[in-house]
Structures are given as structure tokens and as C-alpha cells.
LOTOR-913920 format. One record per residue: z, y, x of N, C-alpha, C in turn; residue number from 1. Coordinates in nm, 3 decimals. Layout:
<pts>
+---------+---------+---------+---------+---------+---------+---------+---------+---------+------+
|     n_w |     n_v |     n_u |    ca_w |    ca_v |    ca_u |     c_w |     c_v |     c_u | resi |
+---------+---------+---------+---------+---------+---------+---------+---------+---------+------+
|       Z |       Y |       X |       Z |       Y |       X |       Z |       Y |       X |  NUM |
...
+---------+---------+---------+---------+---------+---------+---------+---------+---------+------+
</pts>
This chain:
<pts>
+---------+---------+---------+---------+---------+---------+---------+---------+---------+------+
|     n_w |     n_v |     n_u |    ca_w |    ca_v |    ca_u |     c_w |     c_v |     c_u | resi |
+---------+---------+---------+---------+---------+---------+---------+---------+---------+------+
|   0.002 |  15.101 |  11.823 |   0.178 |  15.078 |  11.802 |   0.254 |  15.159 |  11.786 |    1 |
|   0.352 |  15.108 |  11.715 |   0.463 |  15.250 |  11.666 |   0.540 |  15.235 |  11.788 |    2 |
|   0.599 |  15.352 |  11.814 |   0.679 |  15.336 |  11.953 |   0.866 |  15.353 |  11.866 |    3 |
|   0.920 |  15.245 |  11.917 |   1.029 |  15.145 |  11.863 |   1.164 |  15.228 |  11.934 |    4 |
|   1.250 |  15.275 |  11.860 |   1.334 |  15.361 |  11.877 |   1.498 |  15.297 |  11.797 |    5 |
|   1.602 |  15.253 |  11.863 |   1.660 |  15.223 |  11.763 |   1.788 |  15.157 |  11.878 |    6 |
|   1.931 |  15.084 |  11.859 |   2.059 |  15.062 |  11.881 |   2.048 |  14.989 |  11.988 |    7 |
|   1.968 |  14.933 |  12.039 |   1.923 |  14.833 |  12.190 |   1.891 |  14.907 |  12.291 |    8 |
|   1.778 |  15.045 |  12.261 |   1.713 |  15.137 |  12.312 |   1.840 |  15.225 |  12.366 |    9 |
|   1.882 |  15.277 |  12.270 |   1.991 |  15.373 |  12.296 |   2.147 |  15.303 |  12.422 |   10 |
|   2.122 |  15.195 |  12.405 |   2.259 |  15.129 |  12.464 |   2.203 |  15.121 |  12.590 |   11 |
|   2.075 |  15.061 |  12.611 |   2.061 |  15.042 |  12.751 |   2.015 |  15.205 |  12.828 |   12 |
|   1.978 |  15.324 |  12.744 |   1.965 |  15.403 |  12.851 |   2.118 |  15.501 |  12.847 |   13 |
|   2.248 |  15.459 |  12.730 |   2.377 |  15.489 |  12.811 |   2.416 |  15.433 |  12.877 |   14 |
|   2.366 |  15.261 |  12.957 |   2.386 |  15.251 |  13.089 |   2.282 |  15.305 |  13.138 |   15 |
|   2.172 |  15.337 |  13.153 |   2.091 |  15.404 |  13.266 |   2.200 |  15.537 |  13.288 |   16 |
|   2.213 |  15.618 |  13.221 |   2.318 |  15.730 |  13.218 |   2.375 |  15.717 |  13.350 |   17 |
|   2.472 |  15.617 |  13.343 |   2.592 |  15.592 |  13.378 |   2.547 |  15.547 |  13.562 |   18 |
|   2.475 |  15.487 |  13.571 |   2.387 |  15.478 |  13.714 |   2.323 |  15.579 |  13.814 |   19 |
|   2.297 |  15.742 |  13.703 |   2.255 |  15.840 |  13.767 |   2.372 |  15.932 |  13.809 |   20 |
|   2.336 |  15.976 |  13.930 |   2.447 |  16.093 |  13.952 |   2.353 |  16.260 |  13.991 |   21 |
|   2.286 |  16.234 |  13.960 |   2.171 |  16.361 |  13.966 |   2.188 |  16.425 |  13.842 |   22 |
|   2.201 |  16.540 |  13.847 |   2.203 |  16.601 |  13.673 |   2.091 |  16.672 |  13.657 |   23 |
|   1.979 |  16.645 |  13.765 |   1.839 |  16.638 |  13.684 |   1.823 |  16.548 |  13.614 |   24 |
|   1.843 |  16.400 |  13.661 |   1.814 |  16.311 |  13.560 |   1.901 |  16.289 |  13.444 |   25 |
|   2.042 |  16.320 |  13.481 |   2.116 |  16.316 |  13.351 |   2.099 |  16.450 |  13.277 |   26 |
|   2.028 |  16.539 |  13.282 |   1.999 |  16.616 |  13.201 |   1.856 |  16.609 |  13.102 |   27 |
|   1.749 |  16.541 |  13.136 |   1.641 |  16.458 |  13.128 |   1.680 |  16.364 |  13.027 |   28 |
|   1.829 |  16.280 |  13.069 |   1.816 |  16.189 |  12.968 |   1.939 |  16.235 |  12.869 |   29 |
|   1.997 |  16.347 |  12.860 |   2.023 |  16.405 |  12.767 |   1.974 |  16.469 |  12.673 |   30 |
|   1.837 |  16.500 |  12.714 |   1.763 |  16.536 |  12.618 |   1.693 |  16.440 |  12.576 |   31 |
|   1.692 |  16.317 |  12.573 |   1.607 |  16.182 |  12.488 |   1.723 |  16.154 |  12.402 |   32 |
|   1.848 |  16.173 |  12.434 |   1.942 |  16.158 |  12.317 |   1.936 |  16.267 |  12.246 |   33 |
|   1.917 |  16.413 |  12.255 |   1.911 |  16.455 |  12.178 |   1.782 |  16.440 |  12.088 |   34 |
|   1.716 |  16.447 |  12.093 |   1.545 |  16.371 |  12.018 |   1.569 |  16.291 |  11.930 |   35 |
|   1.668 |  16.195 |  12.005 |   1.649 |  16.050 |  11.947 |   1.765 |  16.076 |  11.765 |   36 |
|   1.874 |  16.130 |  11.807 |   1.949 |  16.159 |  11.686 |   1.901 |  16.307 |  11.625 |   37 |
|   1.792 |  16.378 |  11.639 |   1.725 |  16.481 |  11.575 |   1.766 |  16.436 |  11.454 |   38 |
|   1.721 |  16.350 |  11.375 |   1.657 |  16.316 |  11.239 |   1.800 |  16.370 |  11.172 |   39 |
|   1.943 |  16.307 |  11.219 |   2.047 |  16.281 |  11.149 |   2.063 |  16.150 |  11.079 |   40 |
|   2.194 |  16.145 |  11.012 |   2.197 |  16.035 |  10.883 |   2.202 |  15.895 |  10.946 |   41 |
|   2.233 |  15.934 |  11.097 |   2.228 |  15.809 |  11.168 |   2.101 |  15.729 |  11.222 |   42 |
|   1.997 |  15.798 |  11.180 |   1.877 |  15.710 |  11.188 |   1.829 |  15.785 |  11.351 |   43 |
|   1.761 |  15.673 |  11.403 |   1.660 |  15.710 |  11.571 |   1.538 |  15.760 |  11.540 |   44 |
|   1.481 |  15.854 |  11.572 |   1.365 |  15.958 |  11.593 |   1.259 |  15.854 |  11.686 |   45 |
|   1.135 |  15.824 |  11.666 |   1.050 |  15.745 |  11.707 |   0.985 |  15.889 |  11.753 |   46 |
|   0.843 |  15.820 |  11.772 |   0.722 |  15.937 |  11.795 |   0.678 |  15.894 |  11.940 |   47 |
|   0.581 |  15.980 |  11.998 |   0.495 |  15.985 |  12.119 |   0.579 |  16.092 |  12.213 |   48 |
|   0.670 |  16.163 |  12.168 |   0.758 |  16.269 |  12.214 |   0.884 |  16.162 |  12.307 |   49 |
|   0.909 |  16.074 |  12.227 |   1.020 |  15.983 |  12.287 |   0.955 |  15.969 |  12.386 |   50 |
|   0.841 |  15.929 |  12.414 |   0.763 |  15.839 |  12.571 |   0.749 |  15.942 |  12.659 |   51 |
|   0.739 |  16.059 |  12.653 |   0.698 |  16.170 |  12.706 |   0.820 |  16.216 |  12.789 |   52 |
|   0.962 |  16.241 |  12.707 |   1.069 |  16.213 |  12.702 |   1.109 |  16.162 |  12.850 |   53 |
|   1.086 |  16.020 |  12.800 |   1.101 |  15.911 |  12.916 |   1.040 |  15.921 |  13.034 |   54 |
|   0.947 |  15.910 |  12.996 |   0.876 |  15.983 |  13.125 |   0.897 |  16.096 |  13.212 |   55 |
|   0.960 |  16.158 |  13.158 |   0.996 |  16.287 |  13.177 |   1.122 |  16.252 |  13.303 |   56 |
|   1.191 |  16.225 |  13.252 |   1.343 |  16.115 |  13.308 |   1.305 |  16.018 |  13.433 |   57 |
|   1.201 |  15.959 |  13.375 |   1.159 |  15.879 |  13.529 |   1.123 |  15.957 |  13.586 |   58 |
|   1.001 |  16.020 |  13.609 |   0.964 |  16.110 |  13.718 |   1.116 |  16.201 |  13.770 |   59 |
|   1.195 |  16.272 |  13.704 |   1.331 |  16.328 |  13.761 |   1.375 |  16.237 |  13.850 |   60 |
|   1.405 |  16.122 |  13.829 |   1.446 |  16.002 |  13.897 |   1.379 |  15.995 |  14.024 |   61 |
|   1.293 |  15.939 |  14.023 |   1.196 |  15.970 |  14.125 |   1.220 |  16.057 |  14.226 |   62 |
|   1.170 |  16.165 |  14.200 |   1.225 |  16.299 |  14.294 |   1.331 |  16.299 |  14.308 |   63 |
|   1.464 |  16.219 |  14.276 |   1.564 |  16.210 |  14.311 |   1.593 |  16.123 |  14.394 |   64 |
|   1.517 |  16.018 |  14.442 |   1.501 |  15.942 |  14.500 |   1.630 |  15.795 |  14.477 |   65 |
|   1.652 |  15.820 |  14.328 |   1.702 |  15.697 |  14.222 |   1.675 |  15.589 |  14.205 |   66 |
|   1.588 |  15.452 |  14.295 |   1.490 |  15.444 |  14.256 |   1.497 |  15.343 |  14.171 |   67 |
|   1.681 |  15.287 |  14.127 |   1.727 |  15.172 |  14.063 |   1.704 |  15.261 |  13.911 |   68 |
|   1.743 |  15.356 |  13.952 |   1.727 |  15.417 |  13.752 |   1.573 |  15.454 |  13.712 |   69 |
|   1.456 |  15.487 |  13.837 |   1.324 |  15.470 |  13.810 |   1.313 |  15.333 |  13.755 |   70 |
|   1.379 |  15.224 |  13.802 |   1.303 |  15.104 |  13.737 |   1.389 |  15.082 |  13.622 |   71 |
|   1.512 |  15.135 |  13.550 |   1.574 |  15.084 |  13.453 |   1.483 |  15.171 |  13.381 |   72 |
|   1.440 |  15.311 |  13.402 |   1.351 |  15.376 |  13.273 |   1.261 |  15.275 |  13.240 |   73 |
|   1.152 |  15.283 |  13.366 |   1.092 |  15.147 |  13.377 |   1.071 |  15.064 |  13.238 |   74 |
|   1.165 |  14.960 |  13.244 |   1.224 |  14.871 |  13.117 |   1.256 |  14.968 |  12.981 |   75 |
|   1.295 |  15.108 |  12.997 |   1.307 |  15.180 |  12.858 |   1.187 |  15.238 |  12.810 |   76 |
|   1.053 |  15.281 |  12.915 |   0.918 |  15.246 |  12.836 |   0.855 |  15.160 |  12.774 |   77 |
|   0.869 |  15.014 |  12.876 |   0.751 |  14.924 |  12.817 |   0.835 |  14.877 |  12.666 |   78 |
|   1.001 |  14.870 |  12.663 |   1.091 |  14.846 |  12.548 |   1.048 |  14.915 |  12.418 |   79 |
|   1.048 |  15.053 |  12.475 |   0.994 |  15.142 |  12.343 |   0.855 |  15.152 |  12.312 |   80 |
|   0.755 |  15.124 |  12.414 |   0.620 |  15.082 |  12.325 |   0.611 |  14.943 |  12.311 |   81 |
|   0.686 |  14.859 |  12.291 |   0.667 |  14.734 |  12.298 |   0.611 |  14.643 |  12.359 |   82 |
|   0.638 |  14.628 |  12.496 |   0.596 |  14.558 |  12.595 |   0.659 |  14.466 |  12.644 |   83 |
|   0.833 |  14.499 |  12.594 |   0.939 |  14.389 |  12.642 |   0.980 |  14.327 |  12.485 |   84 |
|   1.049 |  14.215 |  12.477 |   1.066 |  14.203 |  12.298 |   1.229 |  14.223 |  12.361 |   85 |
|   1.251 |  14.240 |  12.223 |   1.436 |  14.296 |  12.218 |   1.489 |  14.178 |  12.325 |   86 |
|   1.471 |  14.024 |  12.230 |   1.597 |  13.977 |  12.313 |   1.599 |  13.942 |  12.415 |   87 |
|   1.469 |  13.923 |  12.500 |   1.465 |  13.966 |  12.669 |   1.496 |  14.119 |  12.696 |   88 |
|   1.487 |  14.241 |  12.627 |   1.561 |  14.336 |  12.667 |   1.687 |  14.358 |  12.691 |   89 |
|   1.777 |  14.272 |  12.565 |   1.915 |  14.260 |  12.540 |   1.997 |  14.181 |  12.674 |   90 |
|   1.906 |  14.048 |  12.689 |   1.947 |  13.917 |  12.769 |   1.939 |  14.021 |  12.941 |   91 |
|   1.802 |  14.086 |  12.977 |   1.804 |  14.105 |  13.081 |   1.891 |  14.267 |  13.102 |   92 |
|   1.918 |  14.271 |  13.044 |   2.035 |  14.427 |  13.097 |   2.209 |  14.420 |  13.004 |   93 |
|   2.205 |  14.277 |  12.968 |   2.298 |  14.242 |  12.937 |   2.391 |  14.341 |  12.822 |   94 |
|   2.310 |  14.337 |  12.732 |   2.371 |  14.466 |  12.658 |   2.479 |  14.422 |  12.519 |   95 |
|   2.621 |  14.520 |  12.490 |   2.637 |  14.440 |  12.367 |   2.710 |  14.356 |  12.397 |   96 |
|   2.758 |  14.303 |  12.545 |   2.783 |  14.127 |  12.527 |   2.919 |  14.192 |  12.673 |   97 |
|   2.970 |  14.292 |  12.683 |   3.005 |  14.267 |  12.800 |   2.984 |  14.220 |  12.933 |   98 |
|   2.849 |  14.216 |  12.938 |   2.830 |  14.121 |  13.085 |   2.773 |  13.995 |  13.075 |   99 |
|   2.840 |  13.924 |  12.946 |   2.820 |  13.771 |  12.892 |   2.665 |  13.735 |  12.840 |  100 |
|   2.652 |  13.642 |  12.908 |   2.528 |  13.646 |  12.836 |   2.527 |  13.577 |  12.708 |  101 |
|   2.450 |  13.564 |  12.612 |   2.432 |  13.545 |  12.477 |   2.424 |  13.412 |  12.480 |  102 |
|   2.479 |  13.319 |  12.444 |   2.497 |  13.167 |  12.421 |   2.412 |  13.154 |  12.287 |  103 |
|   2.424 |  13.225 |  12.167 |   2.347 |  13.158 |  12.046 |   2.186 |  13.210 |  12.124 |  104 |
|   2.154 |  13.319 |  12.227 |   2.006 |  13.287 |  12.227 |   1.979 |  13.198 |  12.308 |  105 |
|   2.039 |  13.117 |  12.415 |   2.034 |  13.038 |  12.448 |   1.969 |  12.934 |  12.432 |  106 |
|   2.100 |  12.906 |  12.339 |   2.070 |  12.753 |  12.222 |   1.944 |  12.764 |  12.156 |  107 |
|   1.913 |  12.897 |  12.130 |   1.751 |  12.911 |  12.000 |   1.649 |  12.878 |  12.101 |  108 |
|   1.653 |  12.965 |  12.229 |   1.549 |  12.876 |  12.318 |   1.519 |  12.737 |  12.343 |  109 |
|   1.644 |  12.624 |  12.403 |   1.656 |  12.530 |  12.424 |   1.610 |  12.475 |  12.292 |  110 |
|   1.649 |  12.475 |  12.158 |   1.630 |  12.399 |  12.055 |   1.514 |  12.463 |  12.005 |  111 |
|   1.387 |  12.522 |  12.032 |   1.294 |  12.544 |  12.028 |   1.209 |  12.490 |  12.132 |  112 |
|   1.213 |  12.479 |  12.241 |   1.157 |  12.418 |  12.361 |   1.196 |  12.268 |  12.324 |  113 |
|   1.314 |  12.216 |  12.281 |   1.303 |  12.084 |  12.259 |   1.190 |  12.027 |  12.127 |  114 |
|   1.173 |  12.126 |  12.032 |   1.169 |  12.061 |  11.867 |   0.960 |  12.072 |  11.916 |  115 |
|   0.971 |  12.194 |  12.069 |   0.778 |  12.174 |  12.105 |   0.748 |  12.035 |  12.164 |  116 |
|   0.862 |  12.017 |  12.252 |   0.787 |  11.921 |  12.302 |   0.829 |  11.782 |  12.208 |  117 |
|   0.929 |  11.737 |  12.130 |   0.912 |  11.686 |  12.055 |   0.797 |  11.660 |  11.979 |  118 |
|   0.716 |  11.732 |  11.957 |   0.619 |  11.779 |  11.856 |   0.507 |  11.714 |  11.950 |  119 |
|   0.517 |  11.760 |  12.059 |   0.367 |  11.724 |  12.153 |   0.350 |  11.614 |  12.168 |  120 |
|   0.479 |  11.540 |  12.225 |   0.470 |  11.397 |  12.234 |   0.443 |  11.327 |  12.067 |  121 |
|   0.452 |  11.342 |  12.011 |   0.432 |  11.290 |  11.881 |   0.286 |  11.283 |  11.825 |  122 |
|   0.236 |  11.450 |  11.907 |   0.092 |  11.437 |  11.867 |   0.014 |  11.371 |  11.909 |  123 |
|   0.057 |  11.375 |  12.043 |  -0.006 |  11.289 |  12.148 |  -0.027 |  11.151 |  12.156 |  124 |
|   0.089 |  11.086 |  12.105 |   0.108 |  10.925 |  12.079 |  -0.019 |  10.949 |  11.993 |  125 |
|   0.000 |  10.984 |  11.844 |  -0.092 |  10.989 |  11.726 |  -0.250 |  10.987 |  11.788 |  126 |
|  -0.265 |  11.060 |  11.881 |  -0.425 |  11.109 |  11.918 |  -0.436 |  10.965 |  12.028 |  127 |
|  -0.400 |  10.912 |  12.130 |  -0.389 |  10.835 |  12.148 |  -0.389 |  10.674 |  12.119 |  128 |
|  -0.351 |  10.669 |  11.946 |  -0.373 |  10.537 |  11.882 |  -0.471 |  10.546 |  11.842 |  129 |
|  -0.564 |  10.673 |  11.777 |  -0.652 |  10.683 |  11.711 |  -0.790 |  10.715 |  11.840 |  130 |
|  -0.743 |  10.723 |  11.968 |  -0.879 |  10.710 |  12.057 |  -0.768 |  10.636 |  12.135 |  131 |
|  -0.802 |  10.533 |  12.175 |  -0.701 |  10.446 |  12.294 |  -0.773 |  10.448 |  12.444 |  132 |
|  -0.912 |  10.511 |  12.445 |  -1.025 |  10.488 |  12.538 |  -1.013 |  10.653 |  12.610 |  133 |
|  -0.930 |  10.715 |  12.531 |  -0.906 |  10.831 |  12.551 |  -0.845 |  10.881 |  12.731 |  134 |
|  -0.924 |  10.965 |  12.822 |  -0.874 |  10.949 |  12.941 |  -0.816 |  11.100 |  12.949 |  135 |
|  -0.715 |  11.130 |  13.046 |  -0.621 |  11.287 |  13.026 |  -0.699 |  11.374 |  13.029 |  136 |
|  -0.833 |  11.400 |  13.065 |  -0.890 |  11.504 |  13.075 |  -0.911 |  11.557 |  12.890 |  137 |
|  -0.944 |  11.481 |  12.860 |  -1.022 |  11.440 |  12.690 |  -0.904 |  11.464 |  12.613 |  138 |
|  -0.768 |  11.414 |  12.672 |  -0.615 |  11.415 |  12.571 |  -0.597 |  11.542 |  12.608 |  139 |
|  -0.600 |  11.627 |  12.712 |  -0.587 |  11.750 |  12.745 |  -0.675 |  11.860 |  12.684 |  140 |
|  -0.805 |  11.811 |  12.651 |  -0.863 |  11.923 |  12.599 |  -0.846 |  11.909 |  12.434 |  141 |
|  -0.802 |  11.785 |  12.377 |  -0.752 |  11.835 |  12.225 |  -0.624 |  11.904 |  12.206 |  142 |
|  -0.565 |  11.854 |  12.301 |  -0.462 |  11.987 |  12.299 |  -0.506 |  12.160 |  12.311 |  143 |
|  -0.654 |  12.166 |  12.383 |  -0.657 |  12.294 |  12.406 |  -0.697 |  12.340 |  12.260 |  144 |
|  -0.806 |  12.249 |  12.214 |  -0.854 |  12.276 |  12.075 |  -0.734 |  12.317 |  11.969 |  145 |
|  -0.634 |  12.230 |  11.971 |  -0.537 |  12.241 |  11.883 |  -0.477 |  12.418 |  11.917 |  146 |
|  -0.441 |  12.432 |  12.042 |  -0.364 |  12.602 |  12.085 |  -0.484 |  12.695 |  12.058 |  147 |
|  -0.604 |  12.679 |  11.981 |  -0.711 |  12.766 |  11.987 |  -0.723 |  12.780 |  11.817 |  148 |
|  -0.706 |  12.639 |  11.730 |  -0.707 |  12.631 |  11.600 |  -0.572 |  12.697 |  11.563 |  149 |
|  -0.487 |  12.701 |  11.648 |  -0.321 |  12.736 |  11.599 |  -0.291 |  12.926 |  11.590 |  150 |
|  -0.472 |  12.995 |  11.595 |  -0.397 |  13.154 |  11.559 |  -0.468 |  13.128 |  11.431 |  151 |
|  -0.518 |  13.047 |  11.377 |  -0.570 |  13.027 |  11.241 |  -0.445 |  12.968 |  11.125 |  152 |
|  -0.315 |  12.945 |  11.211 |  -0.231 |  12.871 |  11.090 |  -0.233 |  12.906 |  10.932 |  153 |
|  -0.170 |  12.817 |  10.868 |  -0.192 |  12.857 |  10.731 |  -0.034 |  12.793 |  10.682 |  154 |
|   0.017 |  12.909 |  10.552 |   0.094 |  12.849 |  10.494 |   0.104 |  12.820 |  10.353 |  155 |
|   0.051 |  12.660 |  10.341 |   0.018 |  12.656 |  10.171 |   0.098 |  12.713 |  10.090 |  156 |
|   0.053 |  12.734 |   9.998 |   0.154 |  12.778 |   9.870 |   0.219 |  12.631 |   9.786 |  157 |
|   0.125 |  12.545 |   9.778 |   0.147 |  12.448 |   9.676 |   0.295 |  12.326 |   9.803 |  158 |
|   0.306 |  12.388 |   9.938 |   0.353 |  12.297 |  10.024 |   0.516 |  12.421 |  10.083 |  159 |
|   0.595 |  12.466 |  10.030 |   0.710 |  12.569 |  10.125 |   0.745 |  12.484 |  10.194 |  160 |
|   0.745 |  12.571 |  10.310 |   0.830 |  12.497 |  10.437 |   0.732 |  12.452 |  10.497 |  161 |
|   0.634 |  12.452 |  10.477 |   0.520 |  12.355 |  10.537 |   0.382 |  12.461 |  10.621 |  162 |
|   0.390 |  12.427 |  10.731 |   0.240 |  12.484 |  10.765 |   0.123 |  12.388 |  10.764 |  163 |
|   0.006 |  12.404 |  10.789 |  -0.115 |  12.376 |  10.855 |  -0.205 |  12.462 |  10.977 |  164 |
|  -0.245 |  12.377 |  11.022 |  -0.354 |  12.401 |  11.168 |  -0.485 |  12.359 |  11.097 |  165 |
|  -0.586 |  12.451 |  11.018 |  -0.695 |  12.370 |  10.990 |  -0.785 |  12.335 |  11.148 |  166 |
|  -0.817 |  12.248 |  11.141 |  -0.897 |  12.160 |  11.266 |  -1.028 |  12.254 |  11.308 |  167 |
|  -1.099 |  12.259 |  11.392 |  -1.185 |  12.355 |  11.375 |  -1.243 |  12.467 |  11.376 |  168 |
|  -1.152 |  12.547 |  11.351 |  -1.158 |  12.682 |  11.292 |  -1.155 |  12.745 |  11.398 |  169 |
|  -1.120 |  12.714 |  11.515 |  -1.157 |  12.866 |  11.621 |  -1.323 |  12.795 |  11.617 |  170 |
|  -1.393 |  12.722 |  11.657 |  -1.514 |  12.715 |  11.691 |  -1.566 |  12.722 |  11.545 |  171 |
|  -1.561 |  12.765 |  11.441 |  -1.586 |  12.821 |  11.326 |  -1.614 |  12.964 |  11.346 |  172 |
|  -1.475 |  13.016 |  11.407 |  -1.507 |  13.190 |  11.366 |  -1.600 |  13.207 |  11.532 |  173 |
|  -1.595 |  13.134 |  11.664 |  -1.673 |  13.191 |  11.721 |  -1.826 |  13.168 |  11.728 |  174 |
|  -1.846 |  13.050 |  11.582 |  -1.964 |  13.043 |  11.578 |  -1.986 |  13.177 |  11.468 |  175 |
|  -1.924 |  13.202 |  11.398 |  -1.945 |  13.314 |  11.310 |  -1.976 |  13.463 |  11.383 |  176 |
|  -1.919 |  13.448 |  11.474 |  -1.891 |  13.559 |  11.552 |  -1.993 |  13.578 |  11.637 |  177 |
|  -2.055 |  13.466 |  11.665 |  -2.215 |  13.449 |  11.757 |  -2.321 |  13.483 |  11.616 |  178 |
|  -2.316 |  13.435 |  11.517 |  -2.378 |  13.499 |  11.412 |  -2.380 |  13.622 |  11.389 |  179 |
|  -2.297 |  13.703 |  11.345 |  -2.299 |  13.841 |  11.373 |  -2.347 |  13.930 |  11.454 |  180 |
|  -2.336 |  13.867 |  11.615 |  -2.396 |  13.906 |  11.756 |  -2.523 |  13.954 |  11.742 |  181 |
|  -2.587 |  13.831 |  11.659 |  -2.737 |  13.792 |  11.669 |  -2.824 |  13.897 |  11.554 |  182 |
|  -2.734 |  13.905 |  11.457 |  -2.770 |  14.018 |  11.397 |  -2.805 |  14.115 |  11.349 |  183 |
|  -2.668 |  14.174 |  11.476 |  -2.655 |  14.298 |  11.493 |  -2.761 |  14.311 |  11.565 |  184 |
|  -2.790 |  14.230 |  11.681 |  -2.911 |  14.247 |  11.788 |  -3.021 |  14.308 |  11.728 |  185 |
|  -3.088 |  14.220 |  11.564 |  -3.213 |  14.188 |  11.519 |  -3.190 |  14.360 |  11.463 |  186 |
|  -3.065 |  14.387 |  11.431 |  -3.108 |  14.519 |  11.328 |  -3.058 |  14.621 |  11.481 |  187 |
|  -3.090 |  14.601 |  11.559 |  -3.022 |  14.712 |  11.664 |  -2.879 |  14.760 |  11.678 |  188 |
|  -2.787 |  14.713 |  11.595 |  -2.661 |  14.725 |  11.676 |  -2.604 |  14.681 |  11.789 |  189 |
|  -2.571 |  14.792 |  11.873 |  -2.480 |  14.760 |  11.944 |  -2.348 |  14.652 |  11.975 |  190 |
|  -2.327 |  14.589 |  12.020 |  -2.208 |  14.483 |  12.058 |  -2.104 |  14.608 |  12.119 |  191 |
|  -1.978 |  14.570 |  12.023 |  -1.848 |  14.658 |  12.005 |  -1.761 |  14.598 |  12.153 |  192 |
|  -1.724 |  14.671 |  12.276 |  -1.596 |  14.597 |  12.325 |  -1.504 |  14.559 |  12.294 |  193 |
|  -1.411 |  14.438 |  12.338 |  -1.301 |  14.444 |  12.277 |  -1.250 |  14.541 |  12.288 |  194 |
|  -1.173 |  14.625 |  12.170 |  -1.036 |  14.645 |  12.221 |  -1.097 |  14.811 |  12.212 |  195 |
|  -1.219 |  14.863 |  12.233 |  -1.313 |  14.975 |  12.200 |  -1.328 |  15.039 |  12.038 |  196 |
|  -1.308 |  15.120 |  11.957 |  -1.392 |  15.146 |  11.861 |  -1.459 |  15.275 |  11.866 |  197 |
|  -1.547 |  15.258 |  11.756 |  -1.629 |  15.392 |  11.774 |  -1.521 |  15.483 |  11.657 |  198 |
|  -1.544 |  15.648 |  11.653 |  -1.509 |  15.727 |  11.573 |  -1.558 |  15.707 |  11.412 |  199 |
|  -1.650 |  15.658 |  11.445 |  -1.715 |  15.598 |  11.274 |  -1.797 |  15.536 |  11.305 |  200 |
|  -1.682 |  15.423 |  11.263 |  -1.750 |  15.257 |  11.272 |  -1.873 |  15.234 |  11.148 |  201 |
|  -1.920 |  15.128 |  11.193 |  -2.058 |  15.119 |  11.114 |  -2.038 |  14.962 |  11.027 |  202 |
|  -2.033 |  14.953 |  10.953 |  -1.997 |  14.807 |  10.873 |  -2.074 |  14.718 |  10.937 |  203 |
|  -1.973 |  14.594 |  10.934 |  -2.086 |  14.488 |  11.009 |  -2.136 |  14.425 |  10.976 |  204 |
|  -2.273 |  14.344 |  11.048 |  -2.334 |  14.280 |  10.917 |  -2.277 |  14.207 |  10.858 |  205 |
|  -2.205 |  14.137 |  10.887 |  -2.122 |  13.994 |  10.813 |  -2.071 |  14.053 |  10.732 |  206 |
|  -2.009 |  14.225 |  10.695 |  -1.938 |  14.271 |  10.580 |  -2.036 |  14.294 |  10.530 |  207 |
|  -2.151 |  14.312 |  10.490 |  -2.297 |  14.377 |  10.419 |  -2.310 |  14.249 |  10.268 |  208 |
|  -2.292 |  14.311 |  10.159 |  -2.357 |  14.252 |  10.070 |  -2.421 |  14.171 |  10.052 |  209 |
|  -2.444 |  13.991 |  10.036 |  -2.534 |  13.916 |  10.046 |  -2.653 |  13.935 |   9.906 |  210 |
|  -2.758 |  13.959 |   9.931 |  -2.860 |  13.971 |   9.796 |  -2.857 |  13.887 |   9.736 |  211 |
|  -2.839 |  13.877 |   9.586 |  -2.854 |  13.735 |   9.557 |  -2.982 |  13.744 |   9.424 |  212 |
|  -3.008 |  13.602 |   9.389 |  -3.065 |  13.620 |   9.233 |  -3.265 |  13.682 |   9.278 |  213 |
|  -3.261 |  13.684 |   9.410 |  -3.462 |  13.680 |   9.456 |  -3.523 |  13.550 |   9.478 |  214 |
|  -3.614 |  13.519 |   9.536 |  -3.681 |  13.415 |   9.613 |  -3.725 |  13.451 |   9.729 |  215 |
|  -3.752 |  13.378 |   9.858 |  -3.861 |  13.429 |   9.961 |  -3.909 |  13.325 |   9.955 |  216 |
+---------+---------+---------+---------+---------+---------+---------+---------+---------+------+
</pts>
């Protein structure tokens, strides 16, 4: 994942700088700002070096016993490495708002939650109309299935502004994954652990061309 460097991050780091009274920490933060603006033209520099500099500043704060600054710099690192969403980060630190909450963000979350619950009620009513004898566990399982299928959401070209969740796609995906694993085992290809990759990956058995024209 690319390292994130933007106005939001710099704004939070400026606030962190105000929190510190230790010269070593302030010097480490100065090195961060120098790196951020080393490209010129108003652009902020990204890259692993930014992470290293932030970690160095955090270490300096820990050595100085400035634990509030340590916590804030951990947030800076989490944001730069994509573990905190921008709206959450801005809200947490009240950036660019003079300490006021962002009302528009609150209203957006509220409207999203309302729409989600209205959709859940509508889908639940439709399911119970079609399955009047369904119990609570069966209804909950229906929503679990829809949640798994939502990973395969589509936006049909012929229906602008509409989205479709294909039913049963998660089960199909799991079935294909099982087929690939079985074929791979037969060919002597060891299964890969999630998140691990080989420097010289072998083609998946499911990606190999299917021979046509012959009879068995």
C-alpha cells in the first residue's frame, strides 16, 4: 500500500509539534516537515522514508517521556500507512475546524445509517413475505448470505445509478476455490497461505488454458 502524505497529515503533525517541549522531539519533527516538502511545487513527498522519520520521532518522544506525543505520532503513522480513514483522523484530532465538530460528516453518517436500516427493514419484510414460516435464525442467515454476496456487487451498464448483488456468488467463489485447491493438490502445487506470495509465483491451475477439440 502506498504511503499517504497530505494536508491532513501535515496539519495533525503541526499540532503534535505544539504538544512537545523536548528539543530532540521537535528536531525529529522538523526532519519530517523537511522531507514532506523536499519535492517543491507544493507537493508533499511520500515513501517509506516518511514512515522511518515518523517512527524516529515517536522513539524520541518515548525517550523523553512525552507519552501524549507518542500516542499522537502513532496516529500519524496509522494514517500514513492507511490504517485510519481520513474522516476519522480529521474528526479525532479536530483538524481545520478550530476545535468544532464537522457537522456535515455527522449528517452524512446519520443519513447513511438511516438508509441502511431502511433497506434492512425492506429486505426483511420481503423475505418474510416469501418465507412466512422462517424463524429468526433462518432470517439472520439470509442476511449473512447477502453480506457475503455483497463482495461481488455489480454496476450494470444498462442501469446507471443502480447496483446489483448477485445471489449465491460467494458460494460459487468458495466452490471454485475448493476446485482449484483440489486440482492443485493433484498436480502437487502446495496451497498458499493468505497474504503470502512467492517471489516466483506459479500459475494457478484455474488460470491454465483449457484444451479443446479432443475427446476423452
